N, CA and C atoms of all chains as a GROMACS GRO file, in nm:
protein
  639
    1MET      N    1   9.726  12.586   9.659
    1MET     CA    2   9.693  12.461   9.592
    1MET      C    3   9.597  12.488   9.476
    2ALA      N    4   9.623  12.425   9.362
    2ALA     CA    5   9.539  12.447   9.244
    2ALA      C    6   9.397  12.394   9.269
    3PHE      N    7   9.300  12.461   9.205
    3PHE     CA    8   9.159  12.422   9.218
    3PHE      C    9   9.140  12.274   9.185
    4GLU      N   10   9.200  12.228   9.076
    4GLU     CA   11   9.183  12.089   9.034
    4GLU      C   12   9.255  11.992   9.129
    5GLU      N   13   9.362  12.039   9.193
    5GLU     CA   14   9.432  11.954   9.292
    5GLU      C   15   9.342  11.934   9.414
    6LYS      N   16   9.273  12.041   9.455
    6LYS     CA   17   9.179  12.028   9.567
    6LYS      C   18   9.069  11.928   9.533
    7ARG      N   19   9.020  11.936   9.409
    7ARG     CA   20   8.914  11.844   9.367
    7ARG      C   21   8.964  11.700   9.366
    8ALA      N   22   9.089  11.680   9.322
    8ALA     CA   23   9.147  11.545   9.320
    8ALA      C   24   9.156  11.490   9.463
    9TRP      N   25   9.202  11.573   9.556
    9TRP     CA   26   9.208  11.532   9.698
    9TRP      C   27   9.068  11.493   9.746
   10ALA      N   28   8.970  11.580   9.718
   10ALA     CA   29   8.834  11.558   9.767
   10ALA      C   30   8.776  11.428   9.712
   11LEU      N   31   8.793  11.404   9.582
   11LEU     CA   32   8.734  11.284   9.522
   11LEU      C   33   8.800  11.157   9.576
   12GLY      N   34   8.930  11.162   9.599
   12GLY     CA   35   9.000  11.047   9.656
   12GLY      C   36   8.952  11.017   9.797
   13VAL      N   37   8.941  11.123   9.878
   13VAL     CA   38   8.897  11.105  10.018
   13VAL      C   39   8.752  11.057  10.024
   14ILE      N   40   8.667  11.115   9.939
   14ILE     CA   41   8.525  11.075   9.935
   14ILE      C   42   8.513  10.927   9.898
   15ALA      N   43   8.593  10.883   9.799
   15ALA     CA   44   8.587  10.742   9.756
   15ALA      C   45   8.627  10.649   9.872
   16ILE      N   46   8.731  10.687   9.946
   16ILE     CA   47   8.777  10.603  10.058
   16ILE      C   48   8.671  10.599  10.169
   17ILE      N   49   8.619  10.716  10.205
   17ILE     CA   50   8.518  10.721  10.312
   17ILE      C   51   8.393  10.644  10.270
   18GLY      N   52   8.351  10.661  10.146
   18GLY     CA   53   8.232  10.592  10.095
   18GLY      C   54   8.247  10.442  10.102
   19TYR      N   55   8.365  10.393  10.061
   19TYR     CA   56   8.384  10.247  10.061
   19TYR      C   57   8.396  10.194  10.204
   20ALA      N   58   8.462  10.272  10.290
   20ALA     CA   59   8.475  10.230  10.430
   20ALA      C   60   8.336  10.220  10.494
   21LEU      N   61   8.250  10.317  10.465
   21LEU     CA   62   8.113  10.317  10.516
   21LEU      C   63   8.038  10.194  10.466
   22TYR      N   64   8.055  10.165  10.336
   22TYR     CA   65   7.990  10.049  10.275
   22TYR      C   66   8.036   9.920  10.344
   23ALA      N   67   8.168   9.909  10.363
   23ALA     CA   68   8.223   9.788  10.425
   23ALA      C   69   8.167   9.769  10.566
   24VAL      N   70   8.158   9.878  10.642
   24VAL     CA   71   8.105   9.871  10.779
   24VAL      C   72   7.958   9.828  10.775
   25LEU      N   73   7.881   9.888  10.683
   25LEU     CA   74   7.737   9.855  10.674
   25LEU      C   75   7.715   9.709  10.639
   26VAL      N   76   7.795   9.657  10.545
   26VAL     CA   77   7.778   9.517  10.503
   26VAL      C   78   7.827   9.421  10.611
   27LEU      N   79   7.947   9.448  10.663
   27LEU     CA   80   8.004   9.356  10.762
   27LEU      C   81   7.923   9.353  10.892
   28SER      N   82   7.854   9.464  10.923
   28SER     CA   83   7.774   9.467  11.046
   28SER      C   84   7.649   9.378  11.034
   29GLN      N   85   7.618   9.333  10.911
   29GLN     CA   86   7.499   9.249  10.892
   29GLN      C   87   7.533   9.101  10.876
   30VAL      N   88   7.660   9.067  10.890
   30VAL     CA   89   7.701   8.927  10.866
   30VAL      C   90   7.627   8.832  10.962
   31ASP      N   91   7.638   8.856  11.090
   31ASP     CA   92   7.561   8.783  11.190
   31ASP      C   93   7.571   8.630  11.174
   32GLY      N   94   7.691   8.582  11.145
   32GLY     CA   95   7.713   8.438  11.140
   32GLY      C   96   7.686   8.370  11.007
   33ARG      N   97   7.621   8.438  10.912
   33ARG     CA   98   7.591   8.373  10.784
   33ARG      C   99   7.706   8.396  10.684
   34PRO      N  100   7.709   8.318  10.574
   34PRO     CA  101   7.814   8.340  10.474
   34PRO      C  102   7.807   8.482  10.416
   35LEU      N  103   7.923   8.538  10.387
   35LEU     CA  104   7.930   8.677  10.339
   35LEU      C  105   7.846   8.698  10.212
   36ALA      N  106   7.847   8.597  10.124
   36ALA     CA  107   7.775   8.611   9.996
   36ALA      C  108   7.624   8.620  10.014
   37GLU      N  109   7.574   8.588  10.134
   37GLU     CA  110   7.429   8.594  10.158
   37GLU      C  111   7.386   8.722  10.230
   38VAL      N  112   7.483   8.805  10.260
   38VAL     CA  113   7.452   8.931  10.330
   38VAL      C  114   7.390   9.031  10.231
   39PRO      N  115   7.279   9.098  10.270
   39PRO     CA  116   7.222   9.200  10.181
   39PRO      C  117   7.319   9.317  10.162
   40TYR      N  118   7.347   9.350  10.037
   40TYR     CA  119   7.448   9.453  10.009
   40TYR      C  120   7.399   9.562   9.915
   41ILE      N  121   7.292   9.535   9.840
   41ILE     CA  122   7.252   9.625   9.732
   41ILE      C  123   7.216   9.765   9.784
   42GLY      N  124   7.137   9.770   9.892
   42GLY     CA  125   7.097   9.900   9.947
   42GLY      C  126   7.219   9.983   9.989
   43ALA      N  127   7.310   9.917  10.066
   43ALA     CA  128   7.429   9.988  10.113
   43ALA      C  129   7.515  10.035   9.997
   44MET      N  130   7.525   9.950   9.892
   44MET     CA  131   7.609   9.986   9.776
   44MET      C  132   7.550  10.106   9.703
   45LEU      N  133   7.419  10.100   9.678
   45LEU     CA  134   7.356  10.211   9.604
   45LEU      C  135   7.361  10.341   9.684
   46TRP      N  136   7.336  10.332   9.815
   46TRP     CA  137   7.338  10.454   9.897
   46TRP      C  138   7.477  10.517   9.904
   47THR      N  139   7.580  10.432   9.925
   47THR     CA  140   7.716  10.490   9.936
   47THR      C  141   7.763  10.543   9.800
   48MET      N  142   7.723  10.475   9.691
   48MET     CA  143   7.757  10.527   9.557
   48MET      C  144   7.690  10.663   9.534
   49GLY      N  145   7.560  10.667   9.566
   49GLY     CA  146   7.484  10.791   9.547
   49GLY      C  147   7.538  10.905   9.631
   50LEU      N  148   7.565  10.875   9.759
   50LEU     CA  149   7.618  10.980   9.847
   50LEU      C  150   7.756  11.026   9.800
   51GLY      N  151   7.836  10.933   9.748
   51GLY     CA  152   7.969  10.969   9.695
   51GLY      C  153   7.958  11.064   9.577
   52ILE      N  154   7.862  11.035   9.488
   52ILE     CA  155   7.843  11.121   9.371
   52ILE      C  156   7.799  11.261   9.415
   53VAL      N  157   7.701  11.264   9.508
   53VAL     CA  158   7.651  11.394   9.557
   53VAL      C  159   7.763  11.471   9.628
   54ALA      N  160   7.842  11.400   9.712
   54ALA     CA  161   7.951  11.466   9.784
   54ALA      C  162   8.055  11.521   9.686
   55GLY      N  163   8.081  11.448   9.579
   55GLY     CA  164   8.177  11.495   9.478
   55GLY      C  165   8.128  11.622   9.411
   56ILE      N  166   7.997  11.626   9.378
   56ILE     CA  167   7.940  11.746   9.314
   56ILE      C  168   7.943  11.864   9.411
   57VAL      N  169   7.901  11.838   9.535
   57VAL     CA  170   7.896  11.946   9.635
   57VAL      C  171   8.036  12.001   9.662
   58SER      N  172   8.136  11.912   9.674
   58SER     CA  173   8.272  11.961   9.700
   58SER      C  174   8.323  12.044   9.582
   59GLY      N  175   8.289  12.003   9.460
   59GLY     CA  176   8.330  12.080   9.342
   59GLY      C  177   8.270  12.219   9.344
   60ILE      N  178   8.140  12.226   9.380
   60ILE     CA  179   8.072  12.357   9.388
   60ILE      C  180   8.136  12.441   9.499
   61TRP      N  181   8.163  12.376   9.611
   61TRP     CA  182   8.224  12.446   9.727
   61TRP      C  183   8.359  12.506   9.689
   62PHE      N  184   8.444  12.425   9.626
   62PHE     CA  185   8.576  12.476   9.587
   62PHE      C  186   8.563  12.587   9.482
   63GLY      N  187   8.464  12.571   9.394
   63GLY     CA  188   8.442  12.673   9.292
   63GLY      C  189   8.402  12.806   9.354
   64ILE      N  190   8.313  12.800   9.454
   64ILE     CA  191   8.271  12.924   9.522
   64ILE      C  192   8.389  12.985   9.597
   65ALA      N  193   8.466  12.899   9.666
   65ALA     CA  194   8.580  12.949   9.745
   65ALA      C  195   8.686  13.014   9.656
   66ALA      N  196   8.696  12.970   9.530
   66ALA     CA  197   8.802  13.020   9.442
   66ALA      C  198   8.746  13.118   9.338
   67ARG      N  199   8.625  13.172   9.364
   67ARG     CA  200   8.560  13.254   9.261
   67ARG      C  201   8.635  13.383   9.232
   68HIS      N  202   8.718  13.430   9.326
   68HIS     CA  203   8.792  13.554   9.302
   68HIS      C  204   8.935  13.528   9.255
   69ASP      N  205   8.970  13.402   9.236
   69ASP     CA  206   9.108  13.368   9.201
   69ASP      C  207   9.137  13.376   9.052
   70GLY      N  208   9.039  13.415   8.974
   70GLY     CA  209   9.060  13.424   8.829
   70GLY      C  210   9.058  13.286   8.766
   71LEU      N  211   9.150  13.263   8.671
   71LEU     CA  212   9.155  13.138   8.596
   71LEU      C  213   9.169  13.019   8.692
   72GLN      N  214   9.085  12.915   8.673
   72GLN     CA  215   9.089  12.802   8.766
   72GLN      C  216   9.152  12.677   8.708
   73SER      N  217   9.161  12.669   8.576
   73SER     CA  218   9.230  12.554   8.518
   73SER      C  219   9.291  12.595   8.384
   74ASP      N  220   9.396  12.523   8.347
   74ASP     CA  221   9.467  12.556   8.224
   74ASP      C  222   9.522  12.429   8.162
   75GLU      N  223   9.619  12.443   8.070
   75GLU     CA  224   9.670  12.326   7.997
   75GLU      C  225   9.733  12.222   8.090
   76ARG      N  226   9.799  12.269   8.196
   76ARG     CA  227   9.862  12.174   8.291
   76ARG      C  228   9.755  12.093   8.363
   77ASP      N  229   9.647  12.159   8.405
   77ASP     CA  230   9.539  12.087   8.473
   77ASP      C  231   9.477  11.982   8.380
   78ARG      N  232   9.459  12.019   8.252
   78ARG     CA  233   9.400  11.924   8.157
   78ARG      C  234   9.493  11.805   8.135
   79GLU      N  235   9.624  11.833   8.126
   79GLU     CA  236   9.723  11.726   8.106
   79GLU      C  237   9.725  11.631   8.226
   80ILE      N  238   9.727  11.689   8.346
   80ILE     CA  239   9.729  11.607   8.468
   80ILE      C  240   9.597  11.531   8.481
   81GLY      N  241   9.487  11.594   8.444
   81GLY     CA  242   9.356  11.528   8.449
   81GLY      C  243   9.354  11.405   8.360
   82ARG      N  244   9.408  11.418   8.239
   82ARG     CA  245   9.411  11.303   8.146
   82ARG      C  246   9.500  11.192   8.202
   83PHE      N  247   9.614  11.231   8.260
   83PHE     CA  248   9.707  11.132   8.318
   83PHE      C  249   9.638  11.054   8.430
   84GLY      N  250   9.571  11.126   8.520
   84GLY     CA  251   9.502  11.061   8.632
   84GLY      C  252   9.390  10.970   8.582
   85ASP      N  253   9.318  11.014   8.479
   85ASP     CA  254   9.209  10.932   8.425
   85ASP      C  255   9.262  10.803   8.364
   86VAL      N  256   9.376  10.811   8.296
   86VAL     CA  257   9.435  10.690   8.235
   86VAL      C  258   9.475  10.591   8.345
   87VAL      N  259   9.537  10.642   8.451
   87VAL     CA  260   9.576  10.556   8.564
   87VAL      C  261   9.452  10.492   8.625
   88GLY      N  262   9.349  10.572   8.649
   88GLY     CA  263   9.226  10.522   8.711
   88GLY      C  264   9.154  10.422   8.623
   89GLN      N  265   9.150  10.446   8.493
   89GLN     CA  266   9.074  10.360   8.402
   89GLN      C  267   9.132  10.218   8.395
   90SER      N  268   9.260  10.204   8.425
   90SER     CA  269   9.320  10.070   8.420
   90SER      C  270   9.250   9.980   8.522
   91PHE      N  271   9.208  10.037   8.635
   91PHE     CA  272   9.141   9.956   8.736
   91PHE      C  273   8.997   9.924   8.698
   92VAL      N  274   8.935  10.009   8.619
   92VAL     CA  275   8.801   9.977   8.568
   92VAL      C  276   8.810   9.854   8.477
   93ALA      N  277   8.916   9.852   8.394
   93ALA     CA  278   8.936   9.737   8.305
   93ALA      C  279   8.965   9.610   8.386
   94ILE      N  280   9.049   9.622   8.489
   94ILE     CA  281   9.079   9.506   8.574
   94ILE      C  282   8.950   9.454   8.639
   95GLY      N  283   8.868   9.547   8.688
   95GLY     CA  284   8.740   9.510   8.750
   95GLY      C  285   8.650   9.438   8.652
   96GLY      N  286   8.647   9.487   8.529
   96GLY     CA  287   8.563   9.425   8.426
   96GLY      C  288   8.607   9.282   8.398
   97VAL      N  289   8.739   9.262   8.388
   97VAL     CA  290   8.792   9.128   8.360
   97VAL      C  291   8.763   9.034   8.478
   98CYS      N  292   8.784   9.084   8.600
   98CYS     CA  293   8.756   9.002   8.719
   98CYS      C  294   8.609   8.962   8.724
   99ALA      N  295   8.519   9.058   8.696
   99ALA     CA  296   8.375   9.030   8.698
   99ALA      C  297   8.340   8.927   8.591
  100LEU      N  298   8.404   8.938   8.476
  100LEU     CA  299   8.380   8.843   8.366
  100LEU      C  300   8.418   8.701   8.409
  101VAL      N  301   8.535   8.689   8.470
  101VAL     CA  302   8.582   8.557   8.515
  101VAL      C  303   8.488   8.502   8.622
  102LEU      N  304   8.446   8.587   8.716
  102LEU     CA  305   8.355   8.542   8.821
  102LEU      C  306   8.220   8.497   8.763
  103ALA      N  307   8.173   8.569   8.660
  103ALA     CA  308   8.046   8.530   8.596
  103ALA      C  309   8.062   8.396   8.527
  104MET      N  310   8.178   8.373   8.463
  104MET     CA  311   8.202   8.246   8.391
  104MET      C  312   8.203   8.127   8.486
  105VAL      N  313   8.256   8.149   8.606
  105VAL     CA  314   8.259   8.036   8.703
  105VAL      C  315   8.133   8.036   8.789
  106GLU      N  316   8.034   8.117   8.749
  106GLU     CA  317   7.905   8.124   8.816
  106GLU      C  318   7.918   8.152   8.966
  107ALA      N  319   8.002   8.251   8.996
  107ALA     CA  320   8.018   8.296   9.135
  107ALA      C  321   7.892   8.370   9.178
  108PRO      N  322   7.864   8.376   9.308
  108PRO     CA  323   7.745   8.451   9.355
  108PRO      C  324   7.749   8.596   9.309
  109HIS      N  325   7.630   8.653   9.285
  109HIS     CA  326   7.621   8.794   9.241
  109HIS      C  327   7.694   8.888   9.337
  110PHE      N  328   7.692   8.852   9.467
  110PHE     CA  329   7.758   8.935   9.568
  110PHE      C  330   7.902   8.963   9.530
  111TRP      N  331   7.974   8.860   9.488
  111TRP     CA  332   8.116   8.878   9.459
  111TRP      C  333   8.137   8.955   9.330
  112ILE      N  334   8.051   8.930   9.232
  112ILE     CA  335   8.064   9.003   9.104
  112ILE      C  336   8.042   9.152   9.128
  113ALA      N  337   7.933   9.184   9.201
  113ALA     CA  338   7.904   9.326   9.229
  113ALA      C  339   8.014   9.390   9.312
  114ASN      N  340   8.065   9.315   9.408
  114ASN     CA  341   8.165   9.373   9.498
  114ASN      C  342   8.302   9.392   9.433
  115VAL      N  343   8.338   9.300   9.344
  115VAL     CA  344   8.467   9.320   9.277
  115VAL      C  345   8.458   9.442   9.184
  116LEU      N  346   8.340   9.461   9.123
  116LEU     CA  347   8.323   9.580   9.038
  116LEU      C  348   8.328   9.708   9.121
  117TYR      N  349   8.258   9.707   9.234
  117TYR     CA  350   8.255   9.826   9.321
  117TYR      C  351   8.395   9.858   9.373
  118LEU      N  352   8.466   9.753   9.418
  118LEU     CA  353   8.601   9.775   9.469
  118LEU      C  354   8.692   9.835   9.362
  119CYS      N  355   8.678   9.787   9.239
  119CYS     CA  356   8.764   9.840   9.132
  119CYS      C  357   8.724   9.983   9.094
  120PHE      N  358   8.595  10.016   9.103
  120PHE     CA  359   8.554  10.156   9.081
  120PHE      C  360   8.620  10.246   9.185
  121VAL      N  361   8.618  10.198   9.311
  121VAL     CA  362   8.677  10.278   9.420
  121VAL      C  363   8.828  10.291   9.400
  122LEU      N  364   8.894  10.178   9.367
  122LEU     CA  365   9.040  10.183   9.344
  122LEU      C  366   9.072  10.276   9.228
  123SER      N  367   8.986  10.273   9.125
  123SER     CA  368   9.005  10.361   9.010
  123SER      C  369   9.001  10.507   9.054
  124ALA      N  370   8.901  10.541   9.136
  124ALA     CA  371   8.889  10.680   9.183
  124ALA      C  372   9.005  10.719   9.274
  125VAL      N  373   9.042  10.629   9.365
  125VAL     CA  374   9.148  10.660   9.462
  125VAL      C  375   9.283  10.672   9.392
  126LEU      N  376   9.316  10.574   9.307
  126LEU     CA  377   9.448  10.578   9.243
  126LEU      C  378   9.455  10.687   9.136
  127GLY      N  379   9.343  10.712   9.069
  127GLY     CA  380   9.340  10.824   8.973
  127GLY      C  381   9.365  10.955   9.045
  128SER      N  382   9.301  10.973   9.160
  128SER     CA  383   9.320  11.096   9.238
  128SER      C  384   9.463  11.104   9.291
  129ALA      N  385   9.516  10.989   9.339
  129ALA     CA  386   9.654  10.989   9.391
  129ALA      C  387   9.753  11.024   9.280
  130ALA      N  388   9.729  10.973   9.160
  130ALA     CA  389   9.819  11.003   9.047
  130ALA      C  390   9.814  11.152   9.014
  131LYS      N  391   9.694  11.210   9.020
  131LYS     CA  392   9.682  11.354   8.992
  131LYS      C  393   9.755  11.436   9.098
  132VAL      N  394   9.732  11.401   9.225
  132VAL     CA  395   9.797  11.476   9.333
  132VAL      C  396   9.949  11.464   9.321
  133SER      N  397   9.997  11.343   9.290
  133SER     CA  398  10.141  11.322   9.274
  133SER      C  399  10.195  11.407   9.158
  134ALA      N  400  10.120  11.412   9.049
  134ALA     CA  401  10.165  11.492   8.933
  134ALA      C  402  10.168  11.641   8.969
  135TYR      N  403  10.072  11.686   9.050
  135TYR     CA  404  10.073  11.826   9.092
  135TYR      C  405  10.193  11.855   9.182
  136ARG      N  406  10.223  11.758   9.273
  136ARG     CA  407  10.330  11.781   9.371
  136ARG      C  408  10.470  11.761   9.312
  137GLN      N  409  10.486  11.650   9.236
  137GLN     CA  410  10.620  11.610   9.190
  137GLN      C  411  10.646  11.647   9.044
  138GLY      N  412  10.542  11.677   8.971
  138GLY     CA  413  10.556  11.699   8.827
  138GLY      C  414  10.511  11.574   8.753
  139MET      N  415  10.483  11.592   8.624
  139MET     CA  416  10.438  11.479   8.542
  139MET      C  417  10.552  11.380   8.524
  140PRO      N  418  10.525  11.246   8.532
  140PRO     CA  419  10.632  11.148   8.512
  140PRO      C  420  10.678  11.146   8.366
  141MET      N  421  11.208  11.664   9.286
  141MET     CA  422  11.226  11.592   9.160
  141MET      C  423  11.190  11.686   9.044
  142LYS      N  424  11.278  11.691   8.943
  142LYS     CA  425  11.249  11.772   8.825
  142LYS      C  426  11.235  11.679   8.705
  143PRO      N  427  11.112  11.658   8.657
  143PRO     CA  428  11.092  11.562   8.549
  143PRO      C  429  11.138  11.610   8.412
  144THR      N  430  11.189  11.732   8.403
  144THR     CA  431  11.233  11.784   8.274
  144THR      C  432  11.375  11.839   8.284
  145LYS      N  433  11.450  11.829   8.173
  145LYS     CA  434  11.586  11.885   8.171
  145LYS      C  435  11.583  12.031   8.128
  146VAL      N  436  11.467  12.076   8.090
  146VAL     CA  437  11.454  12.216   8.047
  146VAL      C  438  11.467  12.307   8.170
  147THR      N  439  11.556  12.404   8.160
  147THR     CA  440  11.567  12.503   8.268
  147THR      C  441  11.511  12.636   8.216
  148ASN      N  442  11.490  12.729   8.306
  148ASN     CA  443  11.436  12.856   8.260
  148ASN      C  444  11.486  12.972   8.346
  149SER      N  445  11.470  13.090   8.290
  149SER     CA  446  11.516  13.212   8.357
  149SER      C  447  11.398  13.304   8.390
  150ILE      N  448  11.283  13.245   8.407
  150ILE     CA  449  11.162  13.328   8.427
  150ILE      C  450  11.173  13.413   8.553
  151ARG      N  451  11.222  13.352   8.660
  151ARG     CA  452  11.231  13.427   8.786
  151ARG      C  453  11.321  13.550   8.769
  152ALA      N  454  11.437  13.529   8.706
  152ALA     CA  455  11.530  13.641   8.684
  152ALA      C  456  11.467  13.745   8.593
  153LEU      N  457  11.398  13.699   8.490
  153LEU     CA  458  11.334  13.792   8.396
  153LEU      C  459  11.223  13.872   8.466
  154ARG      N  460  11.149  13.806   8.554
  154ARG     CA  461  11.044  13.880   8.627
  154ARG      C  462  11.104  13.992   8.710
  155PHE      N  463  11.215  13.960   8.779
  155PHE     CA  464  11.277  14.063   8.863
  155PHE      C  465  11.338  14.173   8.780
  156ALA      N  466  11.388  14.136   8.662
  156ALA     CA  467  11.446  14.238   8.573
  156ALA      C  468  11.339  14.327   8.510
  157HIS      N  469  11.215  14.280   8.513
  157HIS     CA  470  11.105  14.359   8.457
  157HIS      C  471  11.018  14.414   8.570
  158GLY      N  472  11.081  14.495   8.653
  158GLY     CA  473  11.008  14.565   8.759
  158GLY      C  474  10.949  14.473   8.864
  159GLU      N  475  11.019  14.364   8.894
  159GLU     CA  476  10.972  14.268   8.995
  159GLU      C  477  10.827  14.228   8.969
  160MET      N  478  10.804  14.189   8.845
  160MET     CA  479  10.670  14.147   8.806
  160MET      C  480  10.621  14.033   8.894
  161LYS      N  481  10.496  14.041   8.939
  161LYS     CA  482  10.441  13.936   9.026
  161LYS      C  483  10.406  13.814   8.943
  162GLN      N  484  10.414  13.697   9.009
  162GLN     CA  485  10.378  13.572   8.941
  162GLN      C  486  10.234  13.578   8.891
  163ALA      N  487  10.146  13.634   8.974
  163ALA     CA  488  10.004  13.641   8.936
  163ALA      C  489   9.985  13.725   8.810
  164ASP      N  490  10.062  13.832   8.798
  164ASP     CA  491  10.048  13.919   8.680
  164ASP      C  492  10.097  13.849   8.554
  165LEU      N  493  10.212  13.779   8.566
  165LEU     CA  494  10.264  13.708   8.449
  165LEU      C  495  10.170  13.593   8.411
  166ALA      N  496  10.122  13.521   8.513
  166ALA     CA  497  10.030  13.410   8.487
  166ALA      C  498   9.906  13.460   8.413
  167SER      N  499   9.853  13.572   8.459
  167SER     CA  500   9.734  13.630   8.396
  167SER      C  501   9.764  13.672   8.251
  168ALA      N  502   9.883  13.726   8.230
  168ALA     CA  503   9.920  13.774   8.095
  168ALA      C  504   9.932  13.660   7.994
  169ILE      N  505   9.975  13.542   8.041
  169ILE     CA  506   9.996  13.431   7.948
  169ILE      C  507   9.883  13.329   7.952
  170GLY      N  508   9.784  13.352   8.038
  170GLY     CA  509   9.665  13.266   8.039
  170GLY      C  510   9.682  13.133   8.109
  171VAL      N  511   9.761  13.131   8.218
  171VAL     CA  512   9.770  13.008   8.300
  171VAL      C  513   9.743  13.046   8.445
  172THR      N  514   9.724  12.946   8.530
  172THR     CA  515   9.703  12.974   8.672
  172THR      C  516   9.838  13.006   8.737
  173ARG      N  517   9.832  13.071   8.853
  173ARG     CA  518   9.957  13.104   8.925
  173ARG      C  519  10.031  12.976   8.965
  174GLN      N  520   9.954  12.872   8.998
  174GLN     CA  521  10.017  12.745   9.037
  174GLN      C  522  10.096  12.685   8.920
  175THR      N  523  10.042  12.700   8.799
  175THR     CA  524  10.114  12.648   8.682
  175THR      C  525  10.240  12.728   8.656
  176LEU      N  526  10.232  12.859   8.672
  176LEU     CA  527  10.352  12.941   8.654
  176LEU      C  528  10.460  12.902   8.756
  177ILE      N  529  10.418  12.878   8.879
  177ILE     CA  530  10.514  12.835   8.982
  177ILE      C  531  10.579  12.702   8.941
  178ALA      N  532  10.496  12.609   8.891
  178ALA     CA  533  10.549  12.478   8.848
  178ALA      C  534  10.648  12.495   8.731
  179ILE      N  535  10.618  12.588   8.641
  179ILE     CA  536  10.710  12.613   8.528
  179ILE      C  537  10.841  12.670   8.582
  180GLU      N  538  10.831  12.769   8.669
  180GLU     CA  539  10.952  12.832   8.725
  180GLU      C  540  11.039  12.731   8.798
  181GLN      N  541  10.975  12.637   8.868
  181GLN     CA  542  11.050  12.537   8.945
  181GLN      C  543  11.098  12.420   8.860
  182GLY      N  544  11.066  12.422   8.731
  182GLY     CA  545  11.109  12.314   8.643
  182GLY      C  546  11.030  12.186   8.661
  183LYS      N  547  10.910  12.196   8.724
  183LYS     CA  548  10.828  12.076   8.743
  183LYS      C  549  10.732  12.054   8.627
  184TYR      N  550  10.722  12.152   8.540
  184TYR     CA  551  10.630  12.140   8.428
  184TYR      C  552  10.687  12.213   8.306
  185SER      N  553  10.688  12.142   8.193
  185SER     CA  554  10.730  12.206   8.067
  185SER      C  555  10.606  12.256   7.996
  186PRO      N  556  10.595  12.385   7.975
  186PRO     CA  557  10.472  12.437   7.914
  186PRO      C  558  10.466  12.405   7.765
  187SER      N  559  10.349  12.424   7.708
  187SER     CA  560  10.334  12.408   7.562
  187SER      C  561  10.416  12.515   7.493
  188LEU      N  562  10.445  12.492   7.364
  188LEU     CA  563  10.519  12.592   7.286
  188LEU      C  564  10.447  12.726   7.287
  189GLU      N  565  10.313  12.718   7.280
  189GLU     CA  566  10.234  12.842   7.275
  189GLU      C  567  10.256  12.926   7.401
  190VAL      N  568  10.250  12.859   7.517
  190VAL     CA  569  10.271  12.932   7.644
  190VAL      C  570  10.416  12.981   7.652
  191ALA      N  571  10.509  12.898   7.606
  191ALA     CA  572  10.651  12.938   7.608
  191ALA      C  573  10.672  13.066   7.526
  192PHE      N  574  10.612  13.070   7.408
  192PHE     CA  575  10.624  13.189   7.323
  192PHE      C  576  10.558  13.310   7.389
  193LYS      N  577  10.445  13.286   7.455
  193LYS     CA  578  10.377  13.398   7.522
  193LYS      C  579  10.465  13.458   7.632
  194ILE      N  580  10.535  13.370   7.706
  194ILE     CA  581  10.623  13.419   7.813
  194ILE      C  582  10.734  13.505   7.752
  195ALA      N  583  10.795  13.452   7.645
  195ALA     CA  584  10.903  13.526   7.579
  195ALA      C  585  10.852  13.661   7.527
  196ARG      N  586  10.729  13.660   7.476
  196ARG     CA  587  10.669  13.782   7.420
  196ARG      C  588  10.647  13.886   7.530
  197VAL      N  589  10.604  13.840   7.648
  197VAL     CA  590  10.582  13.934   7.761
  197VAL      C  591  10.712  14.006   7.796
  198PHE      N  592  10.823  13.930   7.797
  198PHE     CA  593  10.952  13.990   7.834
  198PHE      C  594  11.026  14.051   7.714
  199ALA      N  595  10.966  14.035   7.595
  199ALA     CA  596  11.026  14.089   7.470
  199ALA      C  597  11.168  14.037   7.451
  200VAL      N  598  11.185  13.905   7.469
  200VAL     CA  599  11.316  13.843   7.447
  200VAL      C  600  11.296  13.717   7.362
  201PRO      N  601  11.405  13.666   7.299
  201PRO     CA  602  11.392  13.541   7.224
  201PRO      C  603  11.362  13.424   7.317
  202LEU      N  604  11.301  13.320   7.262
  202LEU     CA  605  11.260  13.204   7.342
  202LEU      C  606  11.377  13.144   7.421
  203GLU      N  607  11.495  13.139   7.360
  203GLU     CA  608  11.609  13.077   7.427
  203GLU      C  609  11.665  13.162   7.542
  204ASP      N  610  11.620  13.284   7.553
  204ASP     CA  611  11.657  13.362   7.671
  204ASP      C  612  11.569  13.325   7.790
  205VAL      N  613  11.458  13.259   7.760
  205VAL     CA  614  11.365  13.218   7.867
  205VAL      C  615  11.388  13.071   7.905
  206PHE      N  616  11.396  12.985   7.803
  206PHE     CA  617  11.414  12.842   7.828
  206PHE      C  618  11.546  12.793   7.770
  207GLN      N  619  11.613  12.705   7.846
  207GLN     CA  620  11.739  12.649   7.800
  207GLN      C  621  11.733  12.495   7.811
  208TYR      N  622  11.810  12.431   7.721
  208TYR     CA  623  11.819  12.285   7.722
  208TYR      C  624  11.966  12.249   7.713
  209PRO      N  625  12.015  12.154   7.799
  209PRO     CA  626  12.159  12.124   7.798
  209PRO      C  627  12.208  12.073   7.662
  210GLU      N  628  12.320  12.128   7.616
  210GLU     CA  629  12.375  12.096   7.484
  210GLU      C  630  12.402  11.946   7.468
  211GLU      N  631  12.458  11.881   7.572
  211GLU     CA  632  12.501  11.741   7.559
  211GLU      C  633  12.385  11.644   7.545
  212ASP      N  634  12.261  11.690   7.570
  212ASP     CA  635  12.146  11.600   7.564
  212ASP      C  636  12.070  11.607   7.432
  213LEU      N  637  12.133  11.662   7.331
  213LEU     CA  638  12.063  11.672   7.203
  213LEU      C  639  12.052  11.536   7.135
   0.00000   0.00000   0.00000
């Protein structure tokens, strides 16, 4: 498996685990009150931070494991990387539009922050899935 | 699934050149072994530069390495 394909797998899995952890942390605090009143900022910042650190650590880990493999990326990796980023960025734009609409209707901050976070996660997951698919099946 | 109609004879050329290993050819043309495998399997069309490098390694014209069906011109 190519070095960059391993990284795509890792980033996708980290994003899913991070969001699942966040969802569990927030939902465990509901305790009968409306969801929009549940404290979420700490859990969001911690899971985002841990996700970033895990992404960096996994990249270093794969780099060390492949240190004797010679060349680790080339034109195909760059092409697939750009393709995955384009797929992922579409969800960042969708998240931005959703957050804008929620702000216009004066929705609680909880929903604005959460729709943005969800779209960041979807961007990472679908971008990674697109990269893995391109590695396995070839570029569309 | 093969996303390209371009076919190639790299595998045959490698065997005709002393059973050259994929890793050696990949190193000679400056790509990873995984990319060379994808090129051989028709899952990836390389840049013109890499295509010329492959032909140069085997000392053959480009069309001896890569082929495109006539009816699809």
